[in-house]
Each structure stands twice: as structure tokens, then as C-alpha cells.
C-alpha positions as CSV (number, residue, x, y, z in Angstrom):
1,M,-23.4,-32.0,75.5
2,I,-24.1,-31.4,71.8
3,I,-20.4,-31.8,71.0
4,T,-20.6,-35.2,72.7
5,I,-23.5,-36.3,70.5
6,I,-21.7,-35.1,67.4
7,V,-18.4,-36.9,68.2
8,L,-20.4,-40.2,68.8
9,E,-21.4,-40.1,65.1
10,I,-17.8,-40.7,64.1
11,P,-17.6,-44.5,63.4
12,L,-14.8,-46.6,64.8
13,P,-12.5,-48.1,62.2
14,D,-12.4,-51.9,61.8
15,N,-8.7,-51.9,62.5
16,V,-6.4,-49.2,63.8
17,T,-4.2,-48.3,60.8
18,L,-3.4,-45.0,59.4
19,N,-5.3,-45.8,56.2
20,S,-8.5,-46.7,58.0
21,I,-8.3,-43.5,60.1
22,L,-7.7,-41.4,56.9
23,N,-10.8,-43.0,55.4
24,L,-12.8,-41.2,58.1
25,K,-11.5,-37.8,57.1
26,M,-14.9,-36.6,56.0
27,Y,-16.4,-37.5,59.4
28,F,-13.6,-35.6,61.2
29,F,-14.0,-32.6,58.9
30,S,-17.7,-32.6,59.6
31,Y,-17.1,-32.8,63.3
32,F,-14.6,-30.0,63.1
33,V,-17.1,-27.7,61.3
34,S,-19.9,-28.6,63.7
35,F,-17.6,-28.0,66.7
36,L,-16.6,-24.5,65.3
37,L,-20.3,-23.7,64.9
38,C,-21.2,-24.8,68.4
39,Y,-18.2,-22.9,69.8
40,N,-19.1,-19.8,67.9
41,F,-22.7,-19.9,69.4
42,W,-21.3,-20.5,72.9
43,N,-18.7,-17.8,72.6
44,N,-21.3,-15.2,71.4
45,H,-23.7,-16.3,74.1
46,Q,-21.1,-15.7,76.8
47,K,-20.4,-12.2,75.4
48,F,-24.2,-11.6,75.2
49,Y,-24.5,-12.2,79.0
50,E,-21.8,-9.6,79.8
51,Y,-24.3,-6.9,78.8
52,I,-27.3,-8.4,80.5
53,E,-28.1,-6.6,83.8
54,N,-31.0,-8.8,84.8
55,I,-32.5,-12.0,83.4
56,N,-36.1,-11.9,82.3
57,H,-38.4,-14.1,80.3
58,Q,-37.1,-12.7,77.0
59,V,-33.6,-13.7,77.8
60,I,-34.7,-17.2,78.8
61,W,-36.7,-17.6,75.6
62,L,-33.7,-16.4,73.5
63,T,-31.5,-18.9,75.2
64,G,-34.0,-21.6,74.6
65,A,-34.1,-20.7,70.9
66,I,-30.4,-20.8,70.7
67,L,-30.3,-24.3,72.3
68,F,-33.1,-25.4,69.9
69,V,-31.0,-24.4,66.9
70,L,-27.9,-26.0,68.3
71,S,-29.7,-29.3,69.0
72,F,-30.3,-29.7,65.2
73,I,-26.5,-29.7,64.4
74,P,-26.1,-33.5,64.9
75,F,-29.0,-34.2,62.5
76,P,-27.6,-32.9,59.2
77,D,-24.1,-33.9,60.4
78,K,-25.2,-37.6,60.5
79,Y,-26.6,-37.5,56.9
80,N,-23.6,-35.7,55.5
81,H,-21.6,-38.8,54.8
């Protein structure tokens, strides 16, 4: 869901030419970096749950904290351009 919000920040070009798409290269680069960051969090989160035998309140709060951090990724991404 966060990736969807990030990709919506990429503006549509006025006309579909190679030059107009290349003018958006910083948006695409920013999306790529944000995607890698989200993927890294998700991948580590999946590995984390391989070692969890039971889910308690600490695990739920940790997951909430991770989601809280991830929810801020679109904010600086928007003002990067």
C-alpha cells in the first residue's frame, strides 16, 4: 500500500515522448530508492517472523512501529524534487 502511494507521486508527462519521460528521471530514481527501502523492511520483517514462536503485545507494537516508520517514506519523497 505504501508503494502505491509513492508511485502516485510520479507526475504524468504532458506528452508521451522519450524526452518528457527522461525529464522525470529524478522522480523514478526517488521511487526506486523508496521501493528498495520498503522492500528491505518487508523482507526483514518476514525473516523476523520465522523466529517468532508466539505473537504477543511486544511483537504487535514492534510491527506497528515499523509501519509507522514506513508510512513516512512518501512524505520526504514528495519534497525531494
